[in-house]
DRENPA-3360 file (N, C-alpha, C; in nm, 2 decimals, always signed):
BEGIN
1 = MNKFDNAT = +0.08/-0.12/+0.01/+0.00/+0.00/-0.01/+0.09/+0.12/-0.01 ~ +0.05/+0.22/-0.09/+0.12/+0.35/-0.10/+0.06/+0.45/+0.00 ~ +0.13/+0.56/+0.05/+0.09/+0.61/+0.14/-0.02/+0.73/+0.05 ~ +0.01/+0.73/-0.09/-0.09/+0.84/-0.15/-0.20/+0.76/-0.22 ~ -0.23/+0.63/-0.18/-0.34/+0.56/-0.23/-0.48/+0.63/-0.23 ~ -0.49/+0.68/-0.11/-0.63/+0.74/-0.08/-0.62/+0.89/-0.09 ~ -0.51/+0.95/-0.15/-0.50/+1.10/-0.15/-0.59/+1.14/-0.26 ~ -0.61/+1.26/-0.25/-0.68/+1.35/-0.40/-0.59/+1.37/-0.49;
9 = PQEIVEAL = -0.63/+1.42/-0.61/-0.52/+1.46/-0.69/-0.46/+1.58/-0.63 ~ -0.54/+1.68/-0.58/-0.46/+1.78/-0.53/-0.40/+1.78/-0.43 ~ -0.42/+1.70/-0.33/-0.31/+1.64/-0.26/-0.18/+1.59/-0.29 ~ -0.19/+1.50/-0.41/-0.07/+1.47/-0.46/+0.00/+1.55/-0.51 ~ -0.06/+1.65/-0.59/+0.02/+1.78/-0.63/+0.06/+1.85/-0.55 ~ +0.00/+1.89/-0.43/+0.07/+1.96/-0.32/+0.22/+1.89/-0.25 ~ +0.18/+1.75/-0.25/+0.29/+1.68/-0.20/+0.40/+1.69/-0.28 ~ +0.38/+1.65/-0.41/+0.47/+1.64/-0.53/+0.56/+1.79/-0.53;
17 = AEGMIRRG = +0.48/+1.87/-0.52/+0.57/+2.06/-0.52/+0.63/+2.07/-0.39 ~ +0.58/+1.99/-0.28/+0.68/+2.01/-0.17/+0.78/+1.94/-0.17 ~ +0.79/+1.81/-0.25/+0.91/+1.74/-0.23/+1.00/+1.80/-0.35 ~ +0.95/+1.87/-0.45/+1.03/+1.94/-0.55/+1.09/+2.06/-0.48 ~ +1.05/+2.12/-0.39/+1.12/+2.22/-0.35/+1.22/+2.18/-0.25 ~ +1.18/+2.09/-0.15/+1.29/+2.02/-0.06/+1.37/+1.98/-0.12 ~ +1.36/+1.90/-0.25/+1.49/+1.85/-0.31/+1.57/+1.97/-0.40 ~ +1.50/+2.08/-0.45/+1.57/+2.18/-0.51/+1.63/+2.15/-0.63;
25 = DGCTAALL = +1.70/+2.21/-0.69/+1.73/+2.21/-0.83/+1.79/+2.04/-0.90 ~ +1.84/+1.99/-0.79/+1.86/+1.85/-0.83/+1.77/+1.76/-0.82 ~ +1.63/+1.78/-0.81/+1.52/+1.70/-0.79/+1.51/+1.62/-0.94 ~ +1.49/+1.49/-0.88/+1.50/+1.40/-1.02/+1.34/+1.31/-0.99 ~ +1.33/+1.24/-1.08/+1.20/+1.16/-1.06/+1.25/+1.03/-0.96 ~ +1.38/+0.97/-0.96/+1.42/+0.87/-0.90/+1.42/+0.93/-0.72 ~ +1.44/+1.04/-0.74/+1.46/+1.12/-0.58/+1.31/+1.13/-0.52 ~ +1.21/+1.16/-0.61/+1.08/+1.17/-0.59/+1.01/+1.03/-0.55;
33 = KLDGFNDD = +1.06/+0.93/-0.62/+1.00/+0.81/-0.58/+1.04/+0.74/-0.46 ~ +1.17/+0.81/-0.38/+1.22/+0.76/-0.26/+1.12/+0.82/-0.16 ~ +1.02/+0.91/-0.22/+0.93/+0.99/-0.10/+0.79/+0.91/-0.13 ~ +0.77/+0.83/-0.21/+0.67/+0.73/-0.23/+0.55/+0.74/-0.35 ~ +0.62/+0.83/-0.44/+0.56/+0.87/-0.56/+0.60/+0.75/-0.67 ~ +0.50/+0.72/-0.75/+0.51/+0.63/-0.85/+0.51/+0.70/-1.01 ~ +0.54/+0.62/-1.10/+0.54/+0.68/-1.22/+0.39/+0.74/-1.26 ~ +0.30/+0.68/-1.22/+0.18/+0.73/-1.27/+0.16/+0.85/-1.20;
41 = HLRLYGDR = +0.19/+0.88/-1.07/+0.18/+1.01/-1.03/+0.27/+1.11/-1.08 ~ +0.37/+1.08/-1.13/+0.47/+1.16/-1.18/+0.42/+1.19/-1.30 ~ +0.38/+1.12/-1.39/+0.31/+1.16/-1.52/+0.18/+1.22/-1.52 ~ +0.08/+1.18/-1.44/-0.01/+1.28/-1.43/-0.02/+1.42/-1.37 ~ +0.05/+1.41/-1.28/+0.06/+1.54/-1.17/+0.17/+1.62/-1.17 ~ +0.28/+1.55/-1.24/+0.39/+1.63/-1.26/+0.44/+1.76/-1.30 ~ +0.35/+1.79/-1.39/+0.37/+1.92/-1.46/+0.28/+2.03/-1.39 ~ +0.17/+1.99/-1.33/+0.10/+2.07/-1.24/+0.19/+2.09/-1.11;
49 = ARERAMAL = +0.25/+2.00/-1.05/+0.33/+1.99/-0.91/+0.44/+2.09/-0.98 ~ +0.51/+2.09/-1.04/+0.62/+2.17/-1.08/+0.57/+2.32/-1.10 ~ +0.46/+2.34/-1.17/+0.41/+2.47/-1.19/+0.37/+2.52/-1.02 ~ +0.32/+2.45/-0.95/+0.31/+2.45/-0.81/+0.40/+2.52/-0.74 ~ +0.49/+2.42/-0.76/+0.65/+2.45/-0.68/+0.72/+2.59/-0.71 ~ +0.69/+2.62/-0.85/+0.76/+2.73/-0.88/+0.67/+2.87/-0.84 ~ +0.55/+2.84/-0.84/+0.49/+2.95/-0.76/+0.53/+2.97/-0.64 ~ +0.52/+2.86/-0.54/+0.54/+2.89/-0.40/+0.69/+2.92/-0.39;
57 = TERYTRRA = +0.79/+2.93/-0.46/+0.94/+2.93/-0.45/+0.91/+3.08/-0.50 ~ +0.85/+3.13/-0.58/+0.87/+3.26/-0.64/+0.79/+3.35/-0.54 ~ +0.71/+3.33/-0.47/+0.64/+3.39/-0.38/+0.71/+3.40/-0.26 ~ +0.78/+3.29/-0.21/+0.87/+3.29/-0.08/+0.99/+3.40/-0.11 ~ +1.03/+3.38/-0.24/+1.14/+3.48/-0.26/+1.14/+3.62/-0.27 ~ +1.02/+3.66/-0.32/+0.99/+3.81/-0.32/+0.96/+3.81/-0.18 ~ +0.90/+3.74/-0.10/+0.88/+3.79/+0.05/+0.97/+3.79/+0.13 ~ +1.10/+3.70/+0.11/+1.21/+3.72/+0.17/+1.31/+3.83/+0.14;
65 = MPARRAA = +1.31/+3.87/+0.03/+1.41/+3.97/-0.02/+1.34/+4.09/-0.05 ~ +1.37/+4.21/+0.04/+1.31/+4.34/-0.02/+1.32/+4.39/-0.16 ~ +1.26/+4.45/-0.21/+1.26/+4.49/-0.35/+1.36/+4.57/-0.40 ~ +1.40/+4.65/-0.31/+1.53/+4.72/-0.36/+1.68/+4.66/-0.32 ~ +1.67/+4.54/-0.25/+1.79/+4.43/-0.27/+1.76/+4.34/-0.38 ~ +1.65/+4.31/-0.44/+1.65/+4.23/-0.53/+1.69/+4.25/-0.67 ~ +1.70/+4.41/-0.71/+1.75/+4.43/-0.84/+1.89/+4.43/-0.87;
% end
């Protein structure tokens, strides 16, 4: 039994996005599989999760760095 068997698609997307953020630039499918995701999760939800991860990190970066220092 996989820990994502009873998860909704949105929960899988969120969990995948969090995994991508946690792993950073070196994130690979093999590393995400260590977190319990399977090929179907990555195929079905990977693109949405990547977009979500990018949006979350962009928002965090903007909040963490004052605009005058970001330029």
